[in-house]
Wavefront OBJ file of the C-alpha trace (Angstrom):
o trace
v -33.959 -28.024 -42.199
v -30.638 -26.236 -42.067
v -28.154 -26.405 -44.924
v -24.438 -27.159 -44.805
v -22.071 -24.343 -45.651
v -18.402 -23.409 -45.564
v -18.731 -20.550 -43.075
v -16.704 -22.274 -40.356
v -14.029 -23.382 -42.831
v -13.840 -19.860 -44.260
v -13.485 -18.433 -40.761
v -10.821 -20.990 -39.876
v -8.789 -20.530 -43.056
v -9.132 -16.812 -43.593
v -7.436 -15.922 -46.873
v -5.377 -19.134 -47.016
v -6.964 -20.877 -50.013
v -4.391 -23.681 -49.962
v -5.341 -24.589 -46.394
v -9.035 -24.346 -47.273
v -8.601 -26.739 -50.196
v -6.717 -29.191 -47.962
v -9.569 -29.208 -45.445
v -12.138 -29.678 -48.197
v -10.062 -32.486 -49.678
v -9.897 -34.247 -46.323
v -13.657 -33.942 -45.847
v -14.304 -35.279 -49.357
v -12.039 -38.245 -48.669
v -13.110 -39.072 -45.118
v -16.881 -38.481 -45.198
v -17.762 -41.387 -47.528
v -15.513 -43.730 -45.532
v -17.039 -42.687 -42.215
v -20.580 -42.978 -43.569
v -19.812 -46.451 -44.948
v -18.387 -47.542 -41.588
v -21.494 -46.202 -39.853
v -23.812 -48.054 -42.249
v -21.875 -51.288 -41.777
v -22.047 -51.037 -37.994
v -25.794 -50.349 -38.138
v -26.264 -53.280 -40.519
v -24.345 -55.485 -38.091
v -26.383 -54.062 -35.183
v -23.117 -53.132 -33.500
v -24.515 -50.083 -31.741
v -21.338 -49.371 -29.773
v -19.327 -49.149 -32.993
v -22.151 -47.151 -34.618
v -21.969 -44.681 -31.729
v -18.221 -44.338 -32.333
v -18.919 -43.655 -36.016
v -21.534 -41.041 -35.135
v -19.039 -39.420 -32.781
v -16.543 -39.075 -35.642
v -19.235 -37.805 -37.997
v -20.225 -35.136 -35.474
v -16.939 -33.395 -36.265
v -17.850 -33.175 -39.953
v -21.341 -31.993 -39.023
v -19.811 -29.226 -36.930
v -17.298 -28.228 -39.605
v -20.145 -27.878 -42.111
v -21.924 -25.465 -39.705
v -24.871 -27.774 -39.014
v -25.569 -26.732 -35.437
v -29.046 -28.254 -35.101
v -27.894 -31.431 -36.818
v -25.003 -31.654 -34.375
v -27.491 -31.732 -31.502
v -29.480 -34.477 -33.236
v -26.284 -36.481 -33.791
v -25.299 -36.013 -30.158
v -28.680 -37.316 -29.020
v -28.477 -40.217 -31.475
v -25.002 -41.165 -30.267
v -26.396 -41.415 -26.738
v -29.345 -43.496 -27.989
v -26.995 -45.917 -29.712
v -24.974 -46.349 -26.545
v -28.239 -47.252 -24.813
v -29.357 -49.591 -27.637
v -32.338 -47.354 -28.505
v -31.566 -45.904 -31.965
v -34.779 -43.890 -32.208
v -33.281 -41.064 -34.256
v -31.823 -43.273 -36.991
v -33.987 -41.871 -39.815
v -33.335 -38.303 -38.763
v -29.586 -38.946 -38.623
v -29.693 -40.637 -42.025
v -31.279 -37.476 -43.462
v -28.355 -35.471 -42.109
v -25.883 -37.847 -43.735
v -27.644 -37.562 -47.090
v -27.659 -33.782 -46.856
v -23.939 -33.743 -46.079
v -23.067 -36.183 -48.876
v -24.905 -34.094 -51.470
v -23.186 -30.925 -50.269
v -19.714 -32.457 -50.140
v -20.105 -34.006 -53.592
v -20.906 -30.529 -54.926
v -17.883 -28.836 -53.340
l 1 2 3 4 5 6 7 8 9 10 11 12 13 14 15 16 17 18 19 20 21 22 23 24 25 26 27 28 29 30 31 32 33 34 35 36 37 38 39 40 41 42 43 44 45 46 47 48 49 50 51 52 53 54 55 56 57 58 59 60 61 62 63 64 65 66 67 68 69 70 71 72 73 74 75 76 77 78 79 80 81 82 83 84 85 86 87 88 89 90 91 92 93 94 95 96 97 98 99 100 101 102 103 104 105
């Protein structure tokens, strides 16, 4: 499995450490909220809302340079919209990986 990293953020920010810290701060703040909203929507079996949550989380996945995980999330979003959440466990693994990484930043 691939591992999250800050390569994209480093490329985006260049030598601007203040900007980099702002982006990291936003990710640290938003990721737990977005994951909680996703879990609630799954618990409620509101697959349309879950798909919206996955769509938002795809941005964080991309920012953390998780290209393969992005493709899994994209597929899962489509599954949710079709009420066939077959990739739920795989997506949950991605979320756990991201949470551990972000908590260590």
